[in-house]
N, C-alpha and C positions, 0 to 999 in steps of 0.2 A: 429709676432714672429713665429719661426719655432721650433717645438718640435719633438724630435725623440729619439730613443734609439740606442746606439752604443756598440757593444761588441768588445773588443780588443782580437784578437785571435792569434796574433803573439807577441812573447816576445823577449827581448834582452838577449843575452847570459850572464846573471848575475843572476842565479837561486836563490841565497840567498835573493835577494831584489826584491819584487814584487809590482806592481801597482794593485789597485783595478781592478778586472776583468771586471766589467761592469759599465757603466755610465748611470744613470737614468735621463731622461728628463720628467718633469711633466707639464701639462698644467697650465697656470696661472703664478703667479709671483714668487713663491718659487720653486727653483730647487734644486736637490740634487744628490749626488753620493752614491751608495750603494756597499757593498762588497759581492761577490759571489765567493767563493773559487773554483778554477778549473784550467783552462788553465793558465800556468805561464806567467805573464807579469812583468813589472818592474817599480818601482818608483825611481830607482837609476841609472841614466844614466852616463856612463863613457866615452865611445868613439863613440858610434854609436846611431842612432835614426832610427830604421828600422820598426816602426809601426806608424800609424797615431796618432797625438796628440788627447787627449780626449777633445772634444768640449762640454762644460757644458752649454753654453748659447749663443744664436745668434739671433739678430734681424737686422734691416736694418742699425743700427748705431754702434753696439758693438758686440764683440765676447769675451767670457771668456773661458779659457782652464785650464786644470790641468798641471802645470809645473812639470816635474820630477825633483827630487833632482839631482844635479850635472850638470844641463843644464844652460848655460848662457842665459840671456834674449836677449842681443844683443851683437854684436861683438865689442871688444875693443882692445887696444894695446897689451894686454897680451893673447888674444885668439889665439889659434893655427889655422893656415889656414885651416886645415882639420877638425876642430872641429865644430859640428853642433851647431847652436844657435836657440833659440826659435823664434825670430822674423822672420828669414829667413825661418825656417821650417814651420811655420804657414802660411806665405805668399805663399809658394809653395803648401801647402796642399789646401788652399782656392783658389789658382790661382788669387789672387788679393792683392793689397797693404794693409797692416795693420799698424796702428800707435800706438806706445807705449804711455801709460798713466802713469803707475807706474812700479815698478820693484820689484823683489824678489832676494835675494842673491843666488849665484850659488848653495850652498848646501841646500837651503830651497825649499821644495816642496809646491804645493798647487795652490790656485786660483790666476789667474792673468787676467786682463781685457785689451783689446785693442780696439781702435777706428777703424772703417772701413772707415772713412773719416777724413781729417784734422780738420774739424769743430767739428765733434763728439769728437775727442780726446781732442781738445782745451776746449770744454765745460765741459767734465768730469774732465780734469786737473784742472780747476778752482774749482770744488767741492773738489778735493783732497787738493788743496792749502788752501782752506777755512775750511778744516777739517770737511767737511759735508759728508764724506764717513767714515763709521765705519768699522774698520778692526779687525778681531778676529783671533787669532792663538791658536794652542795647542802645548805644548812642554813637553817632559819628561826630568826632571832635577834630578841632584844628590841631595840627602838629603831630609829631611822632611820640607816643608814649612807649618807652622801650621795655618796661617791666611792670609787674604787678605793683600797685600802690594802694595802701590803706590810709585814708585821710581821717584823722581823729581831731576834729576842729569844731569847737562850740559855735553855735549859731544863735542869733537873737531874732526876735520878732521886730518888725520895723514900724515906725509911726504911721498912722493912718494916712497922713498927708503924703508920705512917700509912696505908699502903696497905691493910692488913688491916682497920683501922677503917672506911675508906671503902668497901671492898668489902662488908663486912657491912651498912653503912648503905644501900648501893645495893640490895643484895638485899632488905632490909626494905622499902625504898620500892617496889620492883617488885611485891612480894607484897601491899603494903597502900597502894594509891595514894591512899586517903582519909585516911591518918594523917599525923602531923607528921613532920618530917624528923629522924631520929635522928642524922644527921651534922652538924646545924647547930651551929656554933660551933667545928668542927675547923678548925685553921689552914690557910690556903690557901698553896700553894707559890709563888704569884705574888709573895708578899711576902717570900720567903726571902732573907736577906742573902747566901746562897751562890750565888745564881743567876748572878752574873757569871762564875763558874767552871764553868758548865754547858756542855752541848753546843750547838753552833750549830743554830738552828731558824729556818726562813724559811717564811712562808705568805703567799700572795696571795689577797685577797678582792675579789670583783667583785659589786656590787649588781645584781641582776636586776629586782627589783620591790620597791617600798615600799608598806606598808599602814598605814592609820590607821582604827581602828574605834571605835565609841561605847561603849567599855568604860571606865568611870571608873577612874582609878588615882591614889590619893592626892589631891592637889590638882588633878589634871588631869582634864578631862572625857572624854578619849580615851586610847587606847593605840596605840603604834606598833610595827611589826615590819618586818623586811627579809628578803627571800629572797636568799640569797647563792650565787654559784658560787665554789668554793674550790679552789685548787691548792696543795698543800703541796710545797715543794721539798726538804724533808728529812722524815724519818720518826721523830720522837721520840714518847715516851709521851704520849698524849692531846694531841698538839701542837695540832690545830685547836681543840679545846675550851679549852685553856689560853690560847692566843693570843686567842680571842674573849673570854674572861673578862678578859684584860688590857685589851682595847679597850672594856670595859663593854658588850659586845653578846653576852651569854651565849646559848648555844643553848637554845631552848625544849625542855623535857623533860630537860635535863642535870641529874641529881640529884647529881652529884659536883662539878662545877665551875660550875654554873649558879646561878640565882636561884630558890630553893625557893618563895618567895611567888608568883612569876610562873608557875612550873610548876603550882602548885595552882590559880591563877586560870584558866590556860589549860585545865586539865582540867575545871574547873567549867563553863566556857563551851562547850567543844567535846566533852568526853568523851574526849579524846585524851591519852594519858599517855606514849607512847613518845618517846624523844629524836628530834627532827626533824633528823637528820643522816644522809645516805645517800651511800654510795660509788656514784657514778653512772657513771663512765667510766674505762676503762683503755686506754692507747694504747702499743703496743710493736712492735718488729720481731721477728717470730717467730724464735727462735734456730735452728730447724732449716730452715725454708723461706725465711727472709729476707723474707717478705711482711709488709707493715705491717698490723697488726690493731687495730681499734677495737671495744671491747665497750661497749655502752651500755644502761642500764636507766632506767626511770622511778623516782621516789623512793619509791613504795609507796603503797597506797591511803589509809592513815591520813594520810600527808603530804599527798596530794592533797586529801583531805577538809578538812584544816586550811586549806589555801590557798583552797579554795572558801568556807569559812566567813568568811575575812577579806575575800575579794573582794566579797561581797554586802553588806557593811556600809556 
């Protein structure tokens, strides 16, 4: 295993959204990311990627990086030709092929793991398929969640025409955070009558901290939010975001499944527009060494800034 410390000294021109300034590598199995405020960097990528990706873990079989919010994992039919993607950017940075194992949604930031060989990716992929990899996220959501909740609610894949419309809407919102939501009025999959025939999807939500701030909302003099720790037990399309929408606790900054009015209000109050959902921790037994590995990061500087804004109210 190679351990080192990397400081990111070059930022993307998006000063309101910042990535953790330094990435800490520690000897042994548990690795982490810490925040040291200073040189502006970014955890919200829009059009460019002009600094190295933060490598959190690397051995002869695997590499884990911090994916900025807004960056696609790999190129697809809706990806712009000039748009950077994580897979290609990491390959160029390491000067070697890397092989995808799992994925994160475009607006989700956080930990993502790649294989350095086909065999390594295949072995780790089996662990994911067998649900032997534990994944933990944190999210800031609207409203107070008062107790632990486990959602066991099947989810279906959606028609391509729905996905295309939503992807285009999401890209428009990313590029124009002050504008209206072009996707408003598009039907939500949560109300689909076909959902009973969907794939099993189970997510556990644990409230870490509740906030109430003096931001008037409708007939109420205050606004409420909850910081959640989340463990999905299955891996369906946008599972966490869809389950939270079902609970009426949408993720702040989710422009596809969330509440656009609240996203806009939060942006106006804090200047933060990225979706406040981060993949925080991965736990697995290494397929080659049999050692138990825990990879851990902080949620990102924009996320931390949002929590500080809520805490001082």
